[in-house]
N, C-alpha and C positions, 0 to 999 in steps of 0.2 A: 367816126371809126371806133369800134369797141374792141378791146383786147379779147382774144380767145383764151389767153393764159398769160401769166407773167412772162416777160422776155426771158429767153433762155439764159442769158448772162446773169440775171438776178437770181433765177432758180439755182443755177450752178453755184453761185456765191453763197446762197443760203445752205445748200447741201455741204459745201466745203467747210463753211464755218461751223456747222453742226458736227461734222466729222472731226474737226480740230478739237472740239470740246469732248469728243468721244461720246456724243449723245446719239441715241436712236431717235426716230420720229416720235416715239412715245414720250421721251424725256423733254424734247422740244415742246411738244403739245402740252405737257403738264406745266411747263414754265410759262406758257402764254394762255393756258386755259382752253385748249382745243383738243379734241380727240385725235388719236394717231391717224385714222383714215382721212381726216381733214388736212393734216400736215402732208400726207402722201399725195392727196389731190392737188395741193398747192405746188408741191415740188415737181409733180409730173406735168403740170400745166393744165390739168383738167378743170380747175376752177381758179378764178382770180379773187384773191382775198380783198376784203374791204381795206381802205387805206389805213384805218386805225389798227387793224389786225396786222397788216404788213409792217407798220411801225413797231408794234409790239414784238414781232418776230425778229426783225433786224436788230432792235435794241437789246433784246435778251441775248443775242449772239455777239454783242459788242460791236455792232456795225451801225451805220446810219445812212439815211437817204440824203442825197445832196442834189440840188438843182444846179446844173452847170450849163452855161451857154454852149450850144452845139459846136461853135468854133473852138472852144477850149477843151472839148472832150479828148482829143488826142494827147494834149499836154497832161491832163489829169490821169489818163490811162498810163502814160509814161511814168508819172510819179508813183502810181500804185505798183507798177511792175518793178520799179527801182527799189521800192520799200520791201518787196518780197524777195529780192535778190540781195543777200548780205554783202556781196563783193562789188556791188554797183558803185560807180563813182558819184552818182547822184545822192544828195543828202536828203534825209527825211524832212518833210515840212515841219515836223514837230521835234526836231533833234534837240537834245539837251546840250548845254554848254560843254559838258564832258565829251559827248559824242562828236561835237563839232571840232574840238581841239585834239581828239585822238588821232594818231597817225593812221593814214589809210594804207591798207596792204596794196602793194603795187602788182599790176598785172604782169605776166611774163613778157608781154609785148612792150611794156613801158621801160624806159631807161633812166 
């Protein structure tokens, strides 16, 4: 079975990470050595980049690819959501000692 395009979630994350850097497709392309139309085609799912190209794109966006057993995908997704939500009671996997010892803000539902 051959991919017709990158999975929607991966494309969405690339677009989101590019936006957080305030980069257009042209800036991302320049950072990885690709023309803007090629970045557009990757983000729209028209083409599937080579693996090394995908690695270049995600790494320049300060992301990485990770192989996770399917049974652990929900747990990993939960950790990612928690990291994006600053008031989450879940601690970051890479929390510093200071972050771990800092008092956590209580929810209004907590007593």
